[in-house]
Every structure is written in C-alpha cells, then in structure tokens.
C-alpha positions as CSV (number, residue, x, y, z in Angstrom):
1,M,-4.3,-9.6,7.8
2,P,-1.4,-8.3,9.9
3,W,0.1,-5.1,8.6
4,I,2.6,-2.5,9.8
5,P,2.2,0.8,7.9
6,M,5.3,3.0,7.9
7,Y,6.7,6.3,6.7
8,L,10.2,5.7,5.6
9,K,13.0,7.4,3.7
10,P,16.0,5.6,2.1
11,A,18.1,6.8,5.0
12,D,15.8,4.8,7.4
13,L,16.5,1.5,5.7
14,P,19.6,0.5,7.7
15,Q,17.5,0.8,10.9
16,L,14.7,-1.3,9.4
17,L,17.2,-3.9,8.2
18,D,18.7,-4.0,11.7
19,I,15.2,-4.7,13.1
20,L,14.7,-7.5,10.6
21,G,17.9,-9.1,12.1
22,D,19.4,-12.4,11.0
23,D,16.3,-14.4,10.9
24,I,14.2,-12.4,8.4
25,V,16.0,-12.0,5.1
26,P,15.0,-10.4,1.8
27,I,14.7,-12.4,-1.3
28,V,16.1,-10.6,-4.4
29,S,15.7,-11.2,-8.1
30,E,18.6,-12.5,-10.0
31,G,16.6,-12.0,-13.3
32,G,14.6,-14.4,-15.4
33,G,12.6,-15.9,-12.6
34,T,15.6,-16.7,-10.6
35,W,15.7,-15.7,-6.9
36,R,18.0,-15.8,-3.9
37,A,17.7,-15.1,-0.2
38,V,20.4,-12.7,0.9
39,R,22.0,-11.8,4.3
40,N,23.6,-8.5,5.0
41,L,21.8,-6.6,2.2
42,Q,22.7,-3.0,2.6
43,D,20.4,-1.4,0.1
44,L,16.8,-2.1,-0.8
45,H,16.1,-0.4,-4.2
46,E,13.1,-2.3,-5.5
47,P,9.5,-1.4,-4.4
48,H,8.5,-4.9,-3.4
49,Y,10.3,-7.7,-1.5
50,A,9.4,-11.0,-0.1
51,L,11.0,-11.4,3.4
52,W,11.6,-15.0,4.5
53,H,11.4,-15.8,8.2
54,I,14.0,-18.5,8.2
55,P,12.8,-20.4,11.3
56,S,9.4,-20.9,9.7
57,G,10.8,-23.6,7.5
58,P,11.6,-24.4,3.9
59,L,10.3,-22.4,1.0
60,P,7.9,-24.2,-1.4
61,L,8.6,-24.4,-5.1
62,Y,5.4,-25.0,-7.1
63,T,5.3,-26.7,-10.5
64,M,3.0,-25.7,-13.4
65,D,0.7,-28.5,-12.5
66,G,0.4,-27.3,-8.8
67,K,2.7,-29.9,-7.3
68,K,4.9,-28.7,-4.5
69,R,8.7,-29.2,-4.2
70,W,11.1,-27.4,-1.9
71,V,13.8,-24.9,-2.5
72,A,17.0,-26.7,-1.7
73,N,19.0,-23.8,-0.5
74,P,17.5,-20.3,-0.7
75,F,20.9,-18.7,-0.2
76,E,22.3,-20.4,-3.3
77,G,19.2,-19.4,-5.3
78,W,16.6,-21.1,-7.4
79,T,14.6,-20.7,-10.6
80,E,10.8,-20.6,-10.3
81,L,8.9,-23.5,-12.0
82,R,5.7,-21.4,-11.8
83,A,5.5,-17.7,-11.5
84,G,2.8,-15.8,-9.7
85,A,0.7,-12.9,-10.9
86,D,3.2,-10.4,-9.4
87,N,6.6,-11.0,-11.0
88,S,8.3,-8.5,-8.6
89,V,8.3,-11.2,-5.9
90,P,8.8,-15.0,-6.0
91,Y,5.7,-17.2,-6.0
92,F,5.2,-19.4,-2.9
93,G,1.5,-20.2,-3.4
94,S,-1.6,-18.3,-2.2
95,G,0.0,-17.2,1.1
96,H,3.1,-18.8,2.6
97,V,3.0,-18.3,6.4
98,G,6.8,-17.9,6.5
99,I,6.9,-14.9,4.1
100,F,6.4,-11.3,5.1
101,T,6.0,-8.7,2.4
102,L,7.8,-5.4,2.3
103,N,6.4,-2.6,0.1
104,L,8.6,0.5,-0.2
105,R,7.2,3.8,-1.3
106,F,9.5,6.7,-0.3
107,Q,7.6,9.2,-2.4
108,G,3.8,9.8,-2.5
109,K,2.0,9.7,-5.8
110,E,1.6,13.4,-6.0
111,P,4.8,15.3,-7.1
112,H,4.7,17.6,-4.1
113,S,4.2,15.0,-1.5
114,T,7.1,14.5,0.9
115,C,6.5,10.8,1.9
116,G,4.7,7.8,0.6
117,L,3.3,4.9,2.6
118,S,5.5,1.8,3.0
119,S,4.5,-1.3,4.8
120,I,5.3,-4.8,6.0
121,G,2.5,-7.3,5.7
122,W,1.9,-11.0,6.5
123,I,-0.7,-13.6,5.8
124,G,-0.7,-14.4,9.5
125,N,-3.0,-17.2,10.7
126,R,-5.5,-16.8,7.9
127,Y,-5.3,-20.5,7.0
128,R,-5.5,-21.8,10.6
129,V,-9.2,-22.7,10.1
130,I,-8.3,-25.2,7.4
131,G,-5.5,-26.8,9.4
132,Q,-2.5,-24.7,8.1
133,P,-1.5,-22.5,11.0
134,A,1.5,-20.2,11.0
135,P,4.3,-21.7,13.1
136,D,4.4,-20.4,16.7
137,V,7.9,-19.1,16.1
138,T,6.7,-16.9,13.2
139,V,3.7,-15.6,15.2
140,K,6.1,-14.6,18.0
141,R,8.6,-13.1,15.6
142,W,5.8,-11.0,14.0
143,A,4.9,-9.7,17.5
144,K,8.5,-8.9,18.2
145,L,8.9,-7.1,14.9
146,K,5.9,-4.9,15.7
147,R,7.4,-4.2,19.2
148,Q,10.8,-3.3,17.8
149,I,9.3,-0.8,15.3
150,T,7.2,0.9,18.1
151,K,10.5,1.5,20.0
152,V,12.2,3.4,17.1
153,A,9.3,5.0,15.3
154,T,6.6,7.5,16.2
155,K,2.9,6.9,15.3
156,F,1.2,9.6,13.2
157,P,-2.2,9.9,11.5
158,R,-2.3,9.4,7.7
159,G,-1.0,12.7,6.2
160,G,1.4,13.4,9.1
161,P,1.3,15.2,12.4
162,D,-0.8,18.1,11.2
163,S,-3.6,15.8,10.1
164,T,-6.6,15.0,12.2
165,G,-7.4,11.4,12.7
166,V,-6.2,8.4,14.6
167,P,-2.4,7.8,14.7
168,E,-1.8,4.6,12.7
169,I,1.4,5.1,10.6
170,W,4.8,4.5,12.1
171,A,7.3,7.2,11.1
172,F,11.0,6.3,11.2
173,E,13.4,9.1,12.2
174,K,14.4,10.4,8.7
175,A,10.9,10.3,7.4
176,K,9.6,12.0,10.6
177,A,11.9,14.9,10.0
178,G,10.1,15.7,6.8
179,L,6.6,15.3,8.2
180,G,4.6,18.1,9.5
181,R,3.7,19.7,6.2
182,A,0.2,19.4,4.7
183,D,1.7,18.0,1.5
184,I,2.0,14.4,2.5
185,N,0.3,11.9,0.3
186,P,0.7,8.5,1.8
187,F,-1.2,6.7,-1.0
C-alpha cells in the first residue's frame, strides 16, 4: 500500500498542514464516538488521524448490521453507528479510498532516541480488482502529496544520515536538524 515515511518534529507540523492544503482535512474526535472534519487545524496532538480527501466523495457511515449510510456534513460532525477496532480514528469500512492515515511519532520508543517514525498511508487502488478503484482525483492528489514532500524534505536511511542503507525516510527541516546522531530509533 502507498506509504510516505517521515521524520517530523512538532515544529514541522505547520509545513505538513500547508502541504495537505484545503482538500485534505483531518478528522478529529469530539469524544464518545463523535467525529468532525476540520479546516485550518493549527495543532495535531494525537498520534493517529484520518485525513479525508474531500474531492474523493462522501464519507460512509456503517451501521451495526453492515449497511452503509453517508455522513451528511463531515464539517458539522457525526456520531459513529459502528466503531472499528481502532477507536483513535473513525471507522469507514475496511479501507475507504478517500481516506489517508496520518501517524505521528515525534519520539522513538527508546528514551535516548531523537526522532520517531511518522507516516502518511493510503489504501490506494487495493480494491480496483474487485471493481472499487480509487477516484482518479485521489490517485493524482496522492502523487502530488508525495511530490510536495520531496520538495521540502530530505531523504535519509532509517536511523539518520550516519546510518548505512538506502535512503527511504523523508526528514522535514526541524527533524533533520536533530538527525546525524547514532541515537535515532525510528520504530
């Protein structure tokens, strides 16, 4: 599945939010299984977010018996009728093609590590073979998102610039400033 691994620090978030633009918005918890899509979010403080690519279309709302309804207005909020296994993000079925996932880990698991491994993921066209492809507009937006990140970030191997290996992790400016030490634990 498509994946963009990143080294980020909290100070890099404004740049990431700018890259997401107006057409990819975070969905935040309002508590108790209630969710809301938000524009102009200045701070991401949770470790996991669902990001809705608005042009992909409406968001599904599943009932306990598996029937699908639609969220009337994601910006006004909704209450889930059926929760998924991960209650840190709303449930949109087994993989909604209009949802990207954002995982934030600013600190590695080891106390001495300087940076953890964050990422943006997407189900992509996994379900194309069964007749449920991702909309072309979302496929193009994913490609643009990757291009935008490559313009502002530097690619390093896991573990930072002192590590051997193939460069694969995109380090944003503030995170990059802390790299170069052997104490990075990106896992």
